[in-house]
N, C-alpha and C positions, 0 to 999 in steps of 0.2 A: 529773600525775598520772602522764600518757601519754609522758613524756617522761624521768622513772624508772624507769617498768618497761620500758622499750628497755635505757637504760644496763645495769638489770640484767642483761636476757638478754645481753646485750653481755660481762657476764662470765663468764655459762654461755659461749657461745661460744667462750672461750680456754678454758675448762675442758676444755670438748669436744675442743677438738683433740688436746690431750695424750691422751684414753681414747682417742681415735683413733690416734694411734701416737705412741710417748714425744719421741722425734726432730722432730714438727715442727716447732714452732719454730727448727730449724736446719736444715731446709731450708724452710722458709720464707725465713731470711734469705741459703740460696745460693741460693735464685731472685732476691732483690733485687740481685745483686750482676751480674748480667747484663747485657747490652746492652737500651740501651730498647726495640728494637723487639720483642725476643723478651720482655723481662721484663712490660712488661704484659700481654701473654697469656696468658704462663706464671703471674701469680701471681691472673689470673680464673680458670682453671682450678685451682688450688690451693684458691681458693675455694672452689667447685663441688664438687670433690670434697673437702676438707679434709682434705690429703696429696695422694699423688706415684701415689695407685693408683685407676685407673678402678674407682669400682664396680659400673656398669653390664659390668664386661667379666671379672666373677670376680677383683680386685685387679689386674689386670695393671699393673705398674708404666707412667706413661705418661713417666716421665725415663731416660734410660739410666745405668747405674751403681747402681741401686736395689737393695738385698737385697729378697729376695719379703717382703712384709707379713707379722708374724707372728700368724697367727688368731687372739688374744688381743685384734688391737690393742695400744693402748698400758693396757690392764688389769694386764697381768702380765709380767714378766721375759723378754723378747724369745727368749729362749734355751729355757723353758719348756717342758719337753714333757709330752705326757698319760702316760705312764709314770712323770718323776718325781714330777708332781702326784702321780698313786695312792698312790706308795710312799711318798712326805711323809705323807698321811693315816693309811694303814698302821701305818706307824711312829710317826705323830702324833696321832690321834682327838679329840682333846683340841683339837688347832687347828681342827677341822674349818668350827664354826661363825663365826667372824672368816675363815674363805679362802674359803668360797663366799657369803659376805654379799651382798646384789645390792649395795650399797653402800659397799665397800672396796674398796681398792686391794693388788693383792698385789708383795710386794718382797722381793726375795733377799736371805741376811745369809749370805755364807758356803750351807752346807749347808742353813740353816732361810730357811721361807718366815712370812711374815706378814701379814695383811688390816692396812692402814689405814684407818682410816676416812675420806672424803669429806672431814668436817670438820676431817680434820685434814693428808690430806695437801693440799688444796688450799684452805688457813686462809684465804690473805689475797685470791684473789677472793670466796671464797664469804661474808665477813663483808663485804667492800665491796658485794657483791651485798644482802646483808643488811639493809646500813645503810640503802640507798637502796628497800626493798620496807615496810621501817618505816615510812620517812618518808612513799612513796604512800602509804601504809595513814591514815596520818596527817592527808591529805589528802582523801580520800572523803568523802561523804558516805551511801555504799551500805555500812548494817553489815555484812553477810554477806560483804563484799569487804575491810572494815579487821579483821574477825578471821580471814579466810584468807590475808590480806600479814601480820599480825603472828603468828599460827601459823607461816607457810613463813619468816618470817625468822630464828625459833625451829630449825625443824627444820632450817635450813642450818648452823645453829650446831653439834648438837646430835646430826645426823645419824638423829635418827628423824621419819618422812616418815610416821609413819599418823597421828597429830593431824594433821596439813596435808591431809591428804590427805579427813578426815571433810570438815573445815572445807571442801575444793574439791567436795564433794559436792553441798553445801546451797549454792553461790554461787547467788542470784537476780535477778541487776541488767542493766545493759543490756551491760556490760568484760565477759569470759570468759578468764581469762586460766590460762595451764597452766604450771607449772614448776618444772621439779625432774629428779631422777634420776628413766625411767622404764621404758625399752623397750632389748629388750638385743640385738637384733639385729648390733650391733658387734662384740658377744663372740662371737666363730666359732671359741673352742674349748673352753668349754661350756655358751654362753647367761644367764651366772650371773650377768655384773655390770651395772646399766644405769645409761646414758649420759647426758649433763643433756642439757634442750634446754628449748626454751618458746613459746609461741603465747602472742601477745597477738591479740584477737579481738573483734570486735563483733555483740554479737548482734539480729538478727533478730528480734525478741519476737513477730510475729504466724505468721509461717510455726514458728517455734520449737512454741506453743501448736497449730496443727496436728497437728503428730505428738505431742504429747503422748499424746495417744488410743491412740497404737500400745503405748506402754508397759506397760498394761493389759493388755494380749496375750501377756506373754514367759511368765507363767506356764502359757500354753496352748500356747505354741512350742515350750518344754523338755517336754512331757509328748509331743510329737508327736516327738521325735526318733525317728530310723528305730533305736533300739537296747533294750538291757532297759531295764527302769525299774528297776534295781537299779543303774546306771551314772550314770542322771540327777539331776540337783543341783536336788531340787524345795522344797530350805528354804534356797537362796538368797536373798539381801535384793529384793527388786523398786523399792527405789527408782532410776530408772534415767530420772534428767532426759537429751533430747534436747533440742541448740542449733544451731538453725541461724547459722551466725556469716558473719562478711567477714573474712577475715583482715589486720590489719593489720600485724604482724612476726613474725617468727620466728628463730628460732636453733639452734644445736645442732645437736645429735641429728634436732631438725624440719626442719630448712637443708639437709642432710649429704646430694648428690645426688639421689635421685629425691625428689619431693615430696611432700609427706604430705595428700591431699587429707580426710581426716576420722580424727579416730580416741578407740579405746574406752579410759576409763581410770577410776579406778586399776586397776595389775594386782595389788595387795597382795589375795591372799584373803582373809584378814580384814576388808577394810572390804569387798570385795564381797559377802560374807557378812555381814555387815551390815545393809547400805546399798544393795549392784548397782554399777552404774558407769553412768557418764554417757557419751553418745555425744553427738560434737561434729564438725558438718560442716562443711566451710570451703567457703564457697559459690561464691566468687569461683574458688575455684582447680580446683574441678569442673567448674566453667564450663568454666576459657580449654582445663583438660585434653581435654572434650568437643569442642571446635570447633576446635582447633587439630592435635590426634592423632587421637583415638579414630574421630572423622568420616573424613578420608584413611585411618586404617588400613581401614574396615570399607571403603570403597571398593574396596580394594584385596583385602581378605581373604573376603570375604561374596559365594556367587552373588549374577546381579543380581536373582534373587527375594527376596531375604532384603534387600537393603541400604533398602529403603522402611521395616523395620520398626527400624531403628536412633532410637534415641528417647534424646533428653536426659534425659527424664524418669524413664526406664529405669534408665539411667546414676547418677543421683540414688538412685535405691528400692535399686537394688544396692551402692550405698555404705553409705545406711544401715541396712540389713540385716546385711550386710560387721560392720558394729560391731555393733549390733545381738549376731550370734551370736559375736561373742568372751564375751560374758557369759553364754553356754548351754557346758549338754556341761557334761564333768567338769571339775572343782576341785582336792579334796583327794582322793587317788586311795590306794590301799594295795597293797601290790607285795610279794609273799612277808612278810607282819609287818611292812614299813615305810611308815610314812603321810607323806604328801609332799605336794607339789603336783606340777600333771605335768610342769611346767617343768623338776623337777629331775630325773626317770626320764628322760626324752628328751633333758635336757642341750643338746647342738649343735645337735639337730633339730628341738627344742620350736619354735624362732620358724618355718622353714618349714611345718612339720604346723600349726603354728596360723593363718598364715596360709592357708594350703589349708583348710584347718575352716575358717572364719571363711563365707572367698569360698561354697564350694559350701554351707552348711548355711545363707548369707543368702536363695541360691535353691531354696533347699528350705521356707525360711520361707514367701518371696515367695507361692511356688507354694502353699502352705498357705492365706495368706490369700486368693491366689482361689476356693481351695476354701472356704474359709469364707463368700464371698461381703463380706470386706473388705477385697479388693482389683480393681477392673475385670479382665474376664474378655477385652476387649480389649485389655489390656497385656500378656495372655500370651504372643505372638508378639513383638514388643518387650522382653520379659524375655531370651526364647532367645537371640534373634539381640543384639543387645549384650553378652549375657554372653559368649557365643563369639566377638564380635569385641574384649572385654573381655581376655581369655585369651591373645589378642596379642600385646595393648598389654605385659600386663605381665611375658610371657614376656621383653619385651626388654631390661626393666631388667638381666637379664644373672644369673649366676652367682655375683655377691656378694650378691645382693636378696634375701631369705627372700619376697617377694613373687612376682618371677620364677622363683623355683626352684618355690614354692606351684602357679603358675601353670601353669607345663611338668607337673608332676604331674597336677593335675585334667583334661589333655587327654589326656596318655596314659590315664589311669584312664577318662574318657567314651570316647575310640576304643576302647578294649578291650571296651566295655559297648556298642558299637554306638549311641553316643547322639550322633554326630557322624560327617557324611558327608562325604568328598572327590567332588567335582564330576570324573569322569572327563576333562571335556574340557577345564577351565579348572585344575584343581585348587586351586578355591577352598573354602570352607566351609560348612556346609550345618545346622542342629541336625534331626535327625532326630526328628518329631512323633511317631511311635509310640513310641518307646524315648526318649523324652530323658529322660522324668520316674521311667520306674526307673530308668535313670544316672544319676540325680541321686543318686534315693534310695541304691543301692548305694555311689556311691563316696561319701557324706554318711556313711553306716555304718560303709566299710571306716575312715577316717579317724578317728572317732570311738569306734571299739572298738582304736585304736592308743593313741589315749591316754587312753580308762577302764580300760586294764591295763597301761600303763607299758611298751608292748613294745618299748623300747631296740631289740633287736636286729633284729625286723622291723622298725621304722622304718629304721632303717642302711639294711636290705637295699632298700624301698621307693626311698629316696630315691638309690641307687647306680645304679637305673634309670635312675628315673623323673623325675629331676629338671632335669633338661634340655631344653631342646625335642629331639622326635620330626624326621627327616630330616623331616617330610610339611611340622611345624609351621615349621621351622628355611627352607625353601625359600619360603615363605610370608614371614617374614621380614627374609631376604634382596632379597624383592623391594618391602621397602619404604622405599629409599632416599630423600632429601629430607624423610622423614616427621622430625617431631624424634621423638628416645625422651622427653624432657621437658621442662619448662619451667623458666626460669632468676627468684625472684623477684627484684625488685628493687624497695626501697623510697624513693624521693627525698623523700619529705616526713620520714624516718630520715637526709638525708643521704648516701644511697648516688648512685650514679651508672647512668644509664637511659644512658651509651653501650652502641653496639650491639658485641654480643662477635665478634670475628673469633680464630678458633683456627689456627693454622698448625704444622704435622706437625712 
């Protein structure tokens, strides 16, 4: 069954390659014609970046003579502009549902634009994946997994993923599989289009059960958000399973560039309001990133008295509460008489704002747990230090990453609130204990209100000034030579090579 799920994941991998850039198969073919010494490294780097553009450096081409990456990746015609898009929708309002759909590819026919459902545009690889999922479903004795796989296979064929998302929320067994089009980060034109991805993971039932008690506190966290009650989503479903897992295989958007350490799905607000959302933590990935990346970063960016507070448990908890906080706050909102999801109003800025919100609200909720007595007081300074070092870690992901831009936003706003100090002699960071909680509250309030009121122009203005590292943060980043930006997953049991990757200029 696992072999079938991994094979189906690889079908999604090829689809995502086209969603990242429609010319990617041709780009890869050109690299395959290089001399052997250059070819191996070039293809390895192409596989990491899923294309010829460096995701952690603002989509800068890493091969000469390549045109700039279209902001919409492969989801739209490469020459499509926002002006053309808005003019076409003004003239053809009846076409808007198919064009803004999460699960259509936009194509041009002369002066006409149309949205082609994924199920038709990618018919062959999706049918191949659906057949494998159906076979895997027939093999399992786990009834909830069988239902999910059967429903998912049908979703790939009919382009409607709501039933599969509902079935995914009910998975109960040892295997946690996530498969389909979800995140919209790849679409930097509007954040409308969902990219295909796959996670195949094994559940730790003991650790997952320990964390299950946290989900009962979600309504209290929602009520505690630092915004007026009218903007809180108090009616959202509270079925919020938490799964602690070890990653077995990933593909597509889940594997491109910076590696996911946890996720909160589904993103369908209708499903969230019926059932809530599920949090999946990838424990082996979290541990690898803490040991190989966050710890050496903290040794260079935190003041000496702060370094002993760095904690792997705090890192894990911050990841968990980040994911919990994706499911809190505004969901459906109304702006000027028009009702829709937050992402529809913030458009291309939504992903950055949502990641920044989840970070800061996650920390706010952990501090609230300490106040309630549900989290130990002695964890406080570990959370402060680990969170601050984590902002530098995430900011290194660069301008092509919603997480990286979101980290830069938080850092600048917390500096403006005097919640983070810079030591005059060393240039290193320390959280200011007397101002930290107030600063976190103010930043959380500001980001939540931008979402709650769908303020596109104000959001754009904030990101224009705050979504890149400040000079003081950039100096710290520049001092991190030799510390990896991220890890590269290699799965030998899935037939992949564990050879060391050497990159040349």
